[in-house]
N, C-alpha and C positions, 0 to 999 in steps of 0.2 A: 838970371833965374836958371837953376840947374835943370837939366833934362831928366824926366822920369825914366827909370830903367826900362829896357825892353826885356820882357820875360820870355824865356824860350823853354817850352815843354818838349823834351826830346821825343816823346811818343813811344811807339813800339821799340822795345830794346833791341830786337833782332831785325834792324832795318839799316839802311845806308845813312841815316840822318847824322849820327855822330861823325861819320867820315866826312860828309860835306860841311859839317860844322867846323871841324879841324881845318879843312881846306879854306874855308871862308876866313877864319882867323889869320891864316897865312897871307891871303891875297887882298883882304879888304881892311882898310883903316876905318874903324868904327868909332864915331864920336860919342854916341850914347852909351852909358853903362849897360852891360848885359848881365842878366842873371839866368844861368842855366838850371833847370829843374830836372834832375836825373839821378841815377845811382852812381855814387862815388866809386864803388867796386867795379861796376860795369865800365865806367869811364876809364879807369886805369887799365883794365883788361884790353879795351879797344885801342887805347893810346899805344899800348905796347905792340899789339899786332900791326897797327897802321903806322908805327914808327913816328909818332907825333909827340913832341915834348913841350910842356908848358906847366907852370906851377898852378896848383889848384888852391883857391881861397874858399874854404868851407864856411858857409854862412848859417846862422841860426834863423830859421824861418819865423821865429817868434820875436826876434830882436834884430831888425835890419837898420838900426839907427847909426849908420856910419858911412863914410865916403866909399864909393866904388870906383874902380878903374878897370881897364881891360888889359892891364899888364899880366894879369892872371885870369884863370877861368873862375869866375864867381859862381859858386855852386851851392844850391840847396839840395842836400842829399836825401833821396827817398830810397828806402831799402828795397833791393831786388836780389833775391837769393840765386846766385849763379856762380859757377867756377869757370865758365867758358865765355870768351869774347862774343861768340856768335853761335846761335842754335836755331833750329827750326821754329818758326812762329807757332805758338800754341796758346791755350787758355791760361798758361802759367803766369803770363804778364798782365792779365786783366786788372787785378787789384793794384798792381804797381802803377800802371798807366792812369787808372782812376785817381789814385792818391796824388800823382803829379799834377793832374788837372785841378784837383781840389785845392792844392797849395796856390796855384796861379789864380784861380777864381777868388779865393779869399784875399789875396794881395790886391787884386783889381777892385774888389768891393770895398776894401779899406781905403782906397784912394792912393795906394803906394805906386801903382803903375796904371797906365791907360793904353799900353801897347803889348800885344801878345803875338808870338810866333809859335806854332806847334808843328812838330815833326809828324810824319805820317803814322797812322794807326791801321791795324787790321780790322776792317769792317766786320769780317766774319767772327773774329775772336774777341774783339773789344766791344764794338757796338752791337754785335749780334743782330737781332732784329728789332732792337729797341728804338734806334734812330737810323735814318738813311745815311747820315754823314756827320762829321764834326760840326758843320754849320748848325744842324738841328740840335745836336747834343749841347753845344754852348748856349744856344737860344733857350733851351729848357732850363739851364743853370741860372739864367738871368730872367726867367719868366717872360721872354719876348716871343710874341706870336708872329709878327710880320718881319720876315727876314729874306735875304736873297744871297745868291752866290755869284760873285763877279770874278771872272778870270781876266786879269788885267795885264795888258802891255800898253806902254805909253802911246803906241800908234793905234791900237785897237783893243777893245775889251769886249767880252761876251758875257751874257747873263741868261741862263736857262730858266724859263718859267717853272718848269718841273725839274727836279734834280735827279735823285737816284730812284726813279720810278720805272717799273716795267712798261714797255711800249704799249701794251694792251690797255693800260690805265690812263695814258697821257690825255687822250681826247676828253675823258670825263673830268679832267682837272683844268681844262682850258675855259676860263670864264672871265667876265669883266672885272670882278672884284680882285682876283689874283693878279691879272695883268696890270691893272691900274696901280696896285700896290707896288709891283716891281718897278714900274716906270717912276713912281714917286721916290722909291728908295735910291734908284740910280741917280735921279736928278738932284736929290738932297745931298748925296755923297759927293758928287762932283762939285757942286756949288760950295759946300762946306770945306772940303779938303783940297780941291784942285782949282778953286776960284773961277770956274766957268760952267755954263749950262751946256750939257752935252747934246749932240745930235744923235738920236737913237733910231736905228733902223729895226723894223720888226719883221721877222720871217713869218711866212705862212706855215700852217700845220701840214697841209697836203702837198704832194708833188705839183710844182708849177702853180700852187694856190688854187688848184682845181680838184674836184671830187666827183667820182662816179656815183657816190651815194646821194640820196635825196637831200641830205643835210650837209652843207659845206660850211665848216667852222670859219674859214677865211672870209667869206662874204657875210655870214650871219653874225659872227662875233667880233672878228678882228677889225674889219673896216669901220663899223660903228664906234669901236673903242678909239681908233686912231682919229676919227673925226671929232669925237668928244674931247680928246686930249689936246688936239690942235686948237679947238675953240677956247680951251683954257690956257693957251699960250705955251704949250710944251712943244719942243722940237722933236716930234715923232713923225716917222715916215713909213710907208708900206701899205699892206704887207708885200714882201718880196719873196720870190721863190728862193728856197734855201740853197739850191744848186748853183745859183749865179751871184748871190749877194756878196760872196767872198772873193769874186774876181777883183783884181787890183783896181780897175777903173770904177768899180762900184763901192768897195769897202773904204776907199780913201775919202769918201764924202762924209763918213760918219765916225763918231767916237766909240759908240757901243752898238753891238748887234744883240737884240733881245730875241732869243729863240724859244721854241715851244717845248723842246726837251733836250736833255743832257748832251747826247752825242751829236745832235744837229748843229750845235755851235762849238762844242769843245774839240771835236775831231778836226775841223778846219783850222781853228786857232792854234792847236798844238802842232799841226802840220806846218803852219806858217812860221811859228816862233819857237817851237820846241821847248827848251828849258827857260827861255826868256819870257816867262809869264809867272804871275803869282795868283794865289787864290785868296780873295778877300770876302769876308762876311759882311753884308750890308744889314743895318738895322740894330746892331749891338750898341751898348753904351760905351764902347771902347773900340779900338782898331785891332782886328784880328786878321792875321795874314798867315798863310802857310805856303811852302814851296809846292809847286803844282806837279807832284808825283807821289807815288805810293812807296811802301817799304822796300820794294825791289829786292826780294829775298834772293833772287838768282845772282845778285852782285855782291852779296855779303863778303866782306873781308878782302875783296880784290883790289881795293884802292883805285878804282877806275871811274867812279861816279862823278858826274859834273855838278859843281856847286852853284852854277849860275842862278838857279831859281831862288836859292836861299840868299845869295848876295843881293839879288833884286828885291827880295822881301825886306831886307834890312835897309837898302837904299830908299825904298818907299817909306818905311817907318821913320827914317831920319828926316824926312820932309814934314812929318806930322809931329808937331811939338806937344 
């Protein structure tokens, strides 16, 4: 049985993504057919600047009924009006990025593919204030309410209960329903795709799991949730102080650390593994992965960006049939 293609939405045109895509094609032998969704014009402009050569196989997005291989770049062209390989990020790319995602969503809904990688986007210019991130953007496209963000490394992964939420709102979003949903999503994903039940450590919200306030979320909310989940045979532990759970002797006991907010768990994971991690969306009816970095506008055109996160994203998807 042939593998379904991996769809790659290049995302923000003025980002480092096509650079790391070119480097990935040089260094990684990819078994699955890949379809890139991007601007043909932009692709050629950046290939010239970055001195990358490969034939381009232009595809008809309405007629994909033929064999694909990776000897060429299989490209679905979406128009982007530019005469420069790189420019400053602006609102000019908003419609282009939206149309690229629309093509990918339609191909997934049609059953043509079940695996998606997206390049970084500008939250300010593309998502604006409509969605906190691509996780929520794609969930909306598939009418999914219960989702989670997993930053994954094979040694350790992290999942924030709240994602791109200002700190002052975090405590209001810490509740039993949300945390139980995240635990279920993590457990289901690991059992289905990695064939084992993960050990999940849960961080406290407050420093040292203590609070000078009259209400302590760690004792009033988290401890009862952990007891409840253990009674239902989930491998959950904690709550643990966030300042020590990532110490080597502690973190090696667990597969996933579930944190209360974005930087509580993403900062230490990125410090430990840098580019050797990928961003997975839990709860979608397909596997969505992205390299764990942004557009990195300051590095445009320099040909110095590290492709490891994209390579790991493809490695992961190649395990998922």
